C-alpha positions in Angstrom: 56.4 -21.9 -47.0 54.1 -24.1 -49.7 55.7 -23.2 -53.2 59.2 -24.8 -51.7 57.4 -27.6 -50.1 55.9 -28.6 -53.5 59.5 -28.7 -54.9 61.0 -30.6 -52.7 58.4 -32.9 -53.5 59.7 -33.3 -57.1 63.4 -33.8 -55.5 64.4 -30.3 -56.9 66.9 -29.6 -54.0 69.0 -32.7 -55.9 69.3 -31.3 -59.2 71.1 -28.3 -60.9 70.4 -25.3 -60.9 66.7 -23.6 -62.8 63.9 -21.8 -62.5 60.9 -23.7 -61.2 57.0 -21.9 -61.0 54.7 -22.9 -58.7 51.3 -23.0 -59.8 48.8 -23.5 -57.1 45.3 -24.1 -57.7 43.1 -25.2 -54.4 40.6 -25.3 -52.6 40.3 -21.6 -51.5 43.1 -19.5 -53.2 45.0 -19.7 -56.2 49.1 -18.2 -55.9 51.7 -18.7 -58.2 55.2 -18.7 -56.8 58.2 -18.1 -59.2 61.7 -20.3 -57.2 65.2 -19.8 -57.9 67.4 -23.0 -57.2 70.9 -22.3 -56.8 73.5 -24.6 -54.6 70.6 -26.4 -52.9 69.1 -23.2 -51.9 65.5 -21.8 -52.8 65.1 -18.2 -53.4 61.1 -16.7 -54.4 61.8 -14.6 -56.3 58.0 -13.4 -57.3 54.6 -14.2 -55.8 51.4 -13.8 -56.8 47.7 -15.1 -56.9 44.4 -14.4 -55.7 43.2 -15.3 -52.1 39.3 -15.5 -53.2 39.9 -17.7 -56.2 39.6 -21.8 -56.0 37.9 -24.6 -56.7 34.8 -23.8 -54.4 34.2 -21.2 -57.5 34.1 -24.0 -59.7 31.7 -25.7 -57.5 29.3 -22.9 -56.6 29.2 -21.5 -60.6 28.1 -24.9 -61.7 25.4 -24.8 -58.4 23.8 -21.7 -59.6 23.9 -23.5 -63.1 22.1 -26.2 -61.9 19.6 -24.6 -59.7 18.7 -21.8 -62.9 18.3 -24.8 -65.0 16.3 -26.6 -62.3 13.8 -23.2 -62.0 13.8 -23.1 -65.9 11.9 -26.3 -66.6 10.0 -27.0 -62.8 9.9 -23.2 -61.4 11.2 -24.6 -58.7 14.1 -22.8 -56.7 15.9 -24.9 -55.1 18.2 -22.4 -53.3 15.7 -22.2 -51.1 16.2 -25.8 -49.5 19.1 -26.4 -47.7 18.8 -30.5 -48.4 18.5 -29.8 -51.8 21.7 -27.8 -51.9 24.0 -29.6 -50.3 22.8 -33.0 -52.8 23.9 -30.2 -55.6 27.1 -29.3 -54.1 27.7 -32.8 -53.9 27.2 -33.6 -57.4 28.4 -30.1 -58.4 32.2 -31.4 -57.1 31.4 -34.9 -59.0 30.9 -33.4 -61.9 33.9 -31.6 -62.2 35.9 -34.4 -60.9 34.5 -36.6 -64.0 34.9 -34.0 -66.4 38.5 -33.6 -65.7 39.0 -37.0 -67.7 35.7 -37.7 -69.4 34.2 -35.7 -72.3 30.4 -35.6 -71.1 28.8 -36.6 -67.8 25.8 -36.9 -66.5 24.3 -35.3 -63.6 21.5 -37.1 -61.7 19.8 -36.2 -58.4 16.7 -38.2 -58.2 13.7 -36.5 -55.4 15.7 -33.3 -55.5 12.5 -31.5 -55.0 8.4 -31.7 -55.3 6.0 -29.9 -56.7 1.9 -29.8 -57.0 1.9 -32.9 -59.6 4.3 -35.2 -57.4 8.3 -35.7 -57.1 11.4 -33.8 -59.2 14.2 -34.9 -60.5 17.2 -33.3 -61.9 18.8 -35.2 -64.6 21.2 -33.8 -67.1 23.7 -34.2 -69.5 26.8 -31.6 -68.5 29.5 -31.9 -71.2 33.6 -30.6 -70.8 32.8 -27.3 -73.3 29.8 -26.5 -71.5 31.8 -26.8 -68.0 34.5 -24.6 -69.4 32.1 -22.0 -71.1 30.2 -21.6 -67.5 32.9 -21.6 -65.7 34.8 -18.9 -68.1 34.7 -16.6 -65.8 36.9 -17.9 -62.4 39.3 -19.9 -65.6 40.3 -15.9 -66.9 41.5 -14.6 -63.8 44.4 -17.2 -63.2 45.8 -15.5 -66.2 46.6 -12.3 -64.9 48.4 -13.0 -61.6 50.1 -15.8 -63.7 51.8 -13.0 -65.8 52.1 -11.0 -62.9 54.7 -13.1 -61.0 56.3 -14.1 -64.4 56.6 -10.5 -65.0 58.2 -9.3 -61.3 60.2 -12.7 -61.6 61.9 -10.4 -64.6 60.7 -13.1 -67.3 63.2 -15.5 -66.5 63.7 -18.8 -68.9 61.3 -21.3 -66.6 62.8 -24.6 -66.8 60.3 -26.6 -65.0 56.2 -26.2 -64.6 54.6 -27.8 -60.9 51.1 -28.2 -60.1 49.8 -28.0 -56.7 46.2 -28.1 -56.1 43.3 -30.3 -56.7 41.5 -27.7 -59.3 44.8 -28.3 -61.7 43.4 -31.5 -62.6 41.2 -29.4 -64.5 41.9 -29.9 -68.0 41.8 -26.0 -69.0 43.4 -25.1 -66.3 46.8 -27.0 -67.5 46.1 -25.3 -71.0 46.0 -21.9 -69.7 49.6 -22.6 -67.8 51.1 -24.1 -71.1 49.1 -21.1 -73.1 50.8 -19.0 -70.8 54.2 -20.1 -70.6 54.6 -22.5 -74.1 55.4 -25.6 -71.4 53.8 -28.9 -70.4 53.8 -28.9 -66.5 55.8 -31.7 -64.9 52.6 -34.8 -63.4 55.3 -36.7 -61.4 53.7 -36.0 -58.3 49.8 -35.7 -57.1 49.1 -32.3 -56.7 46.7 -32.8 -54.1 50.3 -34.2 -52.0 52.8 -32.5 -53.6 53.4 -29.7 -50.4 52.3 -31.9 -47.7 55.2 -35.0 -49.4 57.9 -31.9 -49.3 56.9 -30.7 -46.1 57.3 -34.6 -44.9 60.8 -34.8 -46.7 61.8 -31.6 -45.0 60.7 -32.8 -41.5 
């Protein structure tokens, strides 16, 4: 399964007995698993998550914000324009990625629409703080399943936390994991590649 594959990518099967929390937040789903490793055997002690929560929800929250802001300023609803929506989706995803390493990003979409006076452009500065407030309810939904997995595993002493999925690059997500566990995550493996790398090792 995916949590075990991710653990293999970190070489954890070679180490001493320990308990691992795998926090997997990808594009479309969110899973938390707690694995126990002993004698080279992985045992999943608990698993929890949300099948309807992922990075796509973050993109959509940003798109909704951009649409509302543009409508307020220009009186035009971009939701009715499929080409504009596609450009908004690309811009939202790019902004999300940039805000993982920067405190502020610029969203610029020239000629996104046209009004009676001519072409309209979308031009906005977005801070990481504003991004986190736009997506606050999404980030909040990460907490309950994580607490549930820890509770179901009978509050074990966790030795290592590994992050899987591109959405775990978001600083707020890492902050939530640390807030719940009191530990920093292991960042030695690319979260986008952990599962496939582990599956290759197993193969």
